[in-house]
N, CA, C and O atoms as CSV, one atom per row, in Angstrom:
chain,resi,resn,atom,element,x,y,z
A,1,MET,N,N,98.763,165.384,69.205
A,1,MET,CA,C,100.055,165.735,69.744
A,1,MET,C,C,99.905,166.793,70.830
A,1,MET,O,O,100.655,166.775,71.805
A,2,ARG,N,N,98.963,167.707,70.687
A,2,ARG,CA,C,98.762,168.732,71.725
A,2,ARG,C,C,98.434,168.100,73.059
A,2,ARG,O,O,98.910,168.545,74.104
A,3,SER,N,N,97.609,167.048,73.020
A,3,SER,CA,C,97.237,166.356,74.244
A,3,SER,C,C,98.471,165.774,74.925
A,3,SER,O,O,98.629,165.883,76.141
A,4,LEU,N,N,99.341,165.156,74.134
A,4,LEU,CA,C,100.576,164.594,74.672
A,4,LEU,C,C,101.450,165.676,75.276
A,4,LEU,O,O,101.931,165.528,76.399
A,5,LEU,N,N,101.659,166.741,74.563
A,5,LEU,CA,C,102.527,167.807,75.039
A,5,LEU,C,C,101.969,168.477,76.289
A,5,LEU,O,O,102.735,168.916,77.147
A,6,SER,N,N,100.656,168.561,76.403
A,6,SER,CA,C,100.054,169.208,77.572
A,6,SER,C,C,100.271,168.390,78.843
A,6,SER,O,O,100.216,168.940,79.944
A,7,ARG,N,N,100.517,167.086,78.709
A,7,ARG,CA,C,100.707,166.222,79.881
A,7,ARG,C,C,102.155,165.762,80.038
A,7,ARG,O,O,102.452,164.946,80.911
A,8,LEU,N,N,103.045,166.272,79.212
A,8,LEU,CA,C,104.432,165.825,79.215
A,8,LEU,C,C,105.116,166.034,80.559
A,8,LEU,O,O,105.927,165.202,80.963
A,9,ALA,N,N,104.818,167.105,81.251
A,9,ALA,CA,C,105.458,167.380,82.542
A,9,ALA,C,C,105.146,166.312,83.582
A,9,ALA,O,O,105.901,166.153,84.541
A,10,GLU,N,N,104.054,165.580,83.414
A,10,GLU,CA,C,103.663,164.542,84.364
A,10,GLU,C,C,104.354,163.206,84.090
A,10,GLU,O,O,104.323,162.314,84.937
A,11,ALA,N,N,104.965,163.059,82.938
A,11,ALA,CA,C,105.492,161.761,82.507
A,11,ALA,C,C,106.871,161.472,83.070
A,11,ALA,O,O,107.697,162.368,83.240
A,12,THR,N,N,107.099,160.191,83.354
A,12,THR,CA,C,108.428,159.705,83.709
A,12,THR,C,C,109.071,159.053,82.498
A,12,THR,O,O,110.268,159.219,82.261
A,13,VAL,N,N,108.280,158.311,81.729
A,13,VAL,CA,C,108.749,157.637,80.528
A,13,VAL,C,C,107.858,158.059,79.370
A,13,VAL,O,O,106.634,158.097,79.494
A,14,VAL,N,N,108.484,158.375,78.246
A,14,VAL,CA,C,107.745,158.713,77.033
A,14,VAL,C,C,108.142,157.703,75.968
A,14,VAL,O,O,109.324,157.559,75.657
A,15,ILE,N,N,107.160,157.002,75.407
A,15,ILE,CA,C,107.415,156.048,74.336
A,15,ILE,C,C,106.734,156.574,73.093
A,15,ILE,O,O,105.529,156.825,73.085
A,16,LYS,N,N,107.524,156.739,72.035
A,16,LYS,CA,C,107.014,157.325,70.804
A,16,LYS,C,C,107.079,156.293,69.692
A,16,LYS,O,O,107.976,155.450,69.661
A,17,ALA,N,N,106.120,156.368,68.779
A,17,ALA,CA,C,106.109,155.443,67.653
A,17,ALA,C,C,105.563,156.148,66.419
A,17,ALA,O,O,104.788,157.099,66.516
A,18,ALA,N,N,105.985,155.662,65.264
A,18,ALA,CA,C,105.488,156.124,63.964
A,18,ALA,C,C,105.591,157.643,63.837
A,18,ALA,O,O,106.603,158.237,64.208
A,19,VAL,N,N,104.554,158.254,63.317
A,19,VAL,CA,C,104.574,159.689,63.025
A,19,VAL,C,C,104.755,160.529,64.281
A,19,VAL,O,O,105.321,161.621,64.219
A,20,VAL,N,N,104.286,160.036,65.410
A,20,VAL,CA,C,104.440,160.777,66.658
A,20,VAL,C,C,105.907,161.070,66.942
A,20,VAL,O,O,106.224,162.066,67.593
A,21,SER,N,N,106.796,160.222,66.468
A,21,SER,CA,C,108.227,160.407,66.711
A,21,SER,C,C,108.854,161.485,65.839
A,21,SER,O,O,110.045,161.764,65.971
A,22,ASP,N,N,108.095,162.083,64.970
A,22,ASP,CA,C,108.654,163.071,64.058
A,22,ASP,C,C,108.776,164.461,64.656
A,22,ASP,O,O,108.928,165.435,63.919
A,23,TYR,N,N,108.715,164.571,65.972
A,23,TYR,CA,C,108.962,165.852,66.616
A,23,TYR,C,C,109.939,165.632,67.747
A,23,TYR,O,O,110.148,164.500,68.183
A,24,ARG,N,N,110.529,166.693,68.218
A,24,ARG,CA,C,111.481,166.604,69.327
A,24,ARG,C,C,110.829,167.111,70.598
A,24,ARG,O,O,110.077,168.086,70.569
A,25,VAL,N,N,111.112,166.457,71.710
A,25,VAL,CA,C,110.590,166.899,72.993
A,25,VAL,C,C,111.355,168.150,73.404
A,25,VAL,O,O,112.584,168.135,73.476
A,26,ALA,N,N,110.638,169.220,73.669
A,26,ALA,CA,C,111.272,170.494,73.976
A,26,ALA,C,C,111.951,170.476,75.344
A,26,ALA,O,O,113.072,170.965,75.482
A,27,GLN,N,N,111.290,169.922,76.350
A,27,GLN,CA,C,111.855,169.882,77.689
A,27,GLN,C,C,111.833,168.456,78.192
A,27,GLN,O,O,110.805,167.976,78.669
A,28,LYS,N,N,112.943,167.788,78.088
A,28,LYS,CA,C,113.013,166.377,78.454
A,28,LYS,C,C,113.089,166.200,79.965
A,28,LYS,O,O,112.408,165.332,80.510
A,29,GLY,N,N,113.882,166.981,80.642
A,29,GLY,CA,C,114.014,166.864,82.090
A,29,GLY,C,C,114.515,165.498,82.503
A,29,GLY,O,O,115.480,164.988,81.933
A,30,ALA,N,N,113.865,164.895,83.497
A,30,ALA,CA,C,114.275,163.591,84.026
A,30,ALA,C,C,113.553,162.446,83.342
A,30,ALA,O,O,113.632,161.309,83.807
A,31,ARG,N,N,112.855,162.713,82.257
A,31,ARG,CA,C,112.112,161.676,81.555
A,31,ARG,C,C,113.024,160.758,80.758
A,31,ARG,O,O,114.105,161.156,80.323
A,32,ILE,N,N,112.577,159.537,80.575
A,32,ILE,CA,C,113.242,158.586,79.692
A,32,ILE,C,C,112.439,158.570,78.407
A,32,ILE,O,O,111.245,158.270,78.422
A,33,VAL,N,N,113.080,158.888,77.306
A,33,VAL,CA,C,112.381,158.964,76.026
A,33,VAL,C,C,112.822,157.800,75.142
A,33,VAL,O,O,114.008,157.626,74.862
A,34,VAL,N,N,111.839,157.005,74.710
A,34,VAL,CA,C,112.082,155.821,73.899
A,34,VAL,C,C,111.475,156.031,72.522
A,34,VAL,O,O,110.321,156.446,72.408
A,35,GLY,N,N,112.242,155.748,71.474
A,35,GLY,CA,C,111.735,155.853,70.115
A,35,GLY,C,C,111.753,154.493,69.439
A,35,GLY,O,O,112.340,153.537,69.947
A,36,PHE,N,N,111.106,154.421,68.295
A,36,PHE,CA,C,111.052,153.187,67.525
A,36,PHE,C,C,111.565,153.447,66.118
A,36,PHE,O,O,111.324,154.511,65.548
A,37,ALA,N,N,112.272,152.470,65.563
A,37,ALA,CA,C,112.804,152.597,64.208
A,37,ALA,C,C,112.496,151.327,63.434
A,37,ALA,O,O,113.059,150.271,63.721
A,38,ALA,N,N,111.611,151.421,62.460
A,38,ALA,CA,C,111.326,150.304,61.564
A,38,ALA,C,C,112.173,150.531,60.322
A,38,ALA,O,O,111.890,151.436,59.539
A,39,LYS,N,N,113.199,149.728,60.135
A,39,LYS,CA,C,114.189,149.979,59.087
A,39,LYS,C,C,114.454,148.734,58.257
A,39,LYS,O,O,114.202,147.610,58.692
A,40,THR,N,N,114.965,148.953,57.062
A,40,THR,CA,C,115.460,147.875,56.207
A,40,THR,C,C,116.911,148.189,55.872
A,40,THR,O,O,117.249,149.342,55.602
A,41,GLY,N,N,117.754,147.196,55.889
A,41,GLY,CA,C,119.164,147.393,55.550
A,41,GLY,C,C,119.881,148.281,56.540
A,41,GLY,O,O,119.368,149.344,56.889
A,42,GLU,N,N,121.035,147.884,56.999
A,42,GLU,CA,C,121.831,148.633,57.966
A,42,GLU,C,C,120.974,149.105,59.142
A,42,GLU,O,O,121.018,150.272,59.531
A,43,VAL,N,N,120.202,148.185,59.694
A,43,VAL,CA,C,119.228,148.508,60.737
A,43,VAL,C,C,119.889,149.168,61.944
A,43,VAL,O,O,119.421,150.202,62.420
A,44,VAL,N,N,120.967,148.579,62.438
A,44,VAL,CA,C,121.620,149.105,63.639
A,44,VAL,C,C,122.165,150.504,63.392
A,44,VAL,O,O,121.967,151.399,64.214
A,45,GLN,N,N,122.842,150.701,62.282
A,45,GLN,CA,C,123.418,152.007,61.985
A,45,GLN,C,C,122.327,153.075,61.812
A,45,GLN,O,O,122.464,154.191,62.312
A,46,ARG,N,N,121.259,152.731,61.110
A,46,ARG,CA,C,120.186,153.689,60.857
A,46,ARG,C,C,119.408,153.997,62.135
A,46,ARG,O,O,118.996,155.136,62.354
A,47,ALA,N,N,119.209,152.988,62.973
A,47,ALA,CA,C,118.530,153.214,64.250
A,47,ALA,C,C,119.398,154.078,65.161
A,47,ALA,O,O,118.887,154.951,65.862
A,48,HIS,N,N,120.701,153.839,65.152
A,48,HIS,CA,C,121.610,154.656,65.969
A,48,HIS,C,C,121.570,156.110,65.513
A,48,HIS,O,O,121.579,157.020,66.343
A,49,HIS,N,N,121.528,156.331,64.221
A,49,HIS,CA,C,121.439,157.695,63.699
A,49,HIS,C,C,120.163,158.374,64.213
A,49,HIS,O,O,120.204,159.532,64.628
A,50,LYS,N,N,119.046,157.666,64.187
A,50,LYS,CA,C,117.781,158.220,64.666
A,50,LYS,C,C,117.851,158.503,66.167
A,50,LYS,O,O,117.357,159.529,66.636
A,51,LEU,N,N,118.467,157.587,66.914
A,51,LEU,CA,C,118.652,157.767,68.354
A,51,LEU,C,C,119.376,159.076,68.646
A,51,LEU,O,O,118.962,159.843,69.515
A,52,MET,N,N,120.441,159.322,67.928
A,52,MET,CA,C,121.236,160.530,68.133
A,52,MET,C,C,120.511,161.779,67.619
A,52,MET,O,O,120.482,162.804,68.300
A,53,ALA,N,N,119.931,161.696,66.427
A,53,ALA,CA,C,119.281,162.856,65.812
A,53,ALA,C,C,118.092,163.345,66.630
A,53,ALA,O,O,117.846,164.549,66.708
A,54,LYS,N,N,117.356,162.425,67.238
A,54,LYS,CA,C,116.166,162.809,68.003
A,54,LYS,C,C,116.456,162.925,69.498
A,54,LYS,O,O,115.551,163.179,70.293
A,55,GLN,N,N,117.718,162.738,69.874
A,55,GLN,CA,C,118.152,162.864,71.265
A,55,GLN,C,C,117.330,161.965,72.191
A,55,GLN,O,O,116.824,162.410,73.221
A,56,LEU,N,N,117.208,160.690,71.802
A,56,LEU,CA,C,116.456,159.720,72.573
A,56,LEU,C,C,117.363,159.043,73.587
A,56,LEU,O,O,118.585,159.054,73.439
A,57,ASP,N,N,116.765,158.451,74.622
A,57,ASP,CA,C,117.533,157.661,75.585
A,57,ASP,C,C,117.656,156.213,75.125
A,57,ASP,O,O,118.695,155.580,75.313
A,58,LEU,N,N,116.609,155.702,74.533
A,58,LEU,CA,C,116.575,154.324,74.049
A,58,LEU,C,C,115.872,154.294,72.697
A,58,LEU,O,O,115.056,155.160,72.384
A,59,ILE,N,N,116.208,153.273,71.899
A,59,ILE,CA,C,115.494,153.073,70.646
A,59,ILE,C,C,115.254,151.586,70.452
A,59,ILE,O,O,116.116,150.762,70.759
A,60,VAL,N,N,114.084,151.252,69.943
A,60,VAL,CA,C,113.749,149.880,69.598
A,60,VAL,C,C,113.863,149.779,68.092
A,60,VAL,O,O,113.102,150.414,67.362
A,61,ALA,N,N,114.815,148.982,67.622
A,61,ALA,CA,C,115.045,148.833,66.189
A,61,ALA,C,C,114.362,147.567,65.699
A,61,ALA,O,O,114.555,146.487,66.258
A,62,ASN,N,N,113.566,147.708,64.653
A,62,ASN,CA,C,112.830,146.593,64.093
A,62,ASN,C,C,113.222,146.431,62.637
A,62,ASN,O,O,113.016,147.339,61.831
A,63,ASP,N,N,113.786,145.281,62.295
A,63,ASP,CA,C,114.168,144.989,60.912
A,63,ASP,C,C,112.911,144.548,60.157
A,63,ASP,O,O,112.412,143.443,60.368
A,64,VAL,N,N,112.413,145.398,59.295
A,64,VAL,CA,C,111.176,145.096,58.560
A,64,VAL,C,C,111.437,144.613,57.141
A,64,VAL,O,O,110.517,144.561,56.325
A,65,SER,N,N,112.679,144.260,56.840
A,65,SER,CA,C,112.982,143.778,55.489
A,65,SER,C,C,112.542,142.345,55.301
A,65,SER,O,O,112.722,141.781,54.221
């Protein structure tokens, strides 16, 4: 994660997955931040909650049930 954070200022798009998504980007700036949500049951609602809670621009919701 340190490596990612050290190069964050250079990024235009940040795509996060799995455990990497368990932190919040401190300085988002003009970046587009994409998260992933592997969910079972109420996939759309749960993915939307994650989108809002992590202050993401986009989320990819995957129904793994």
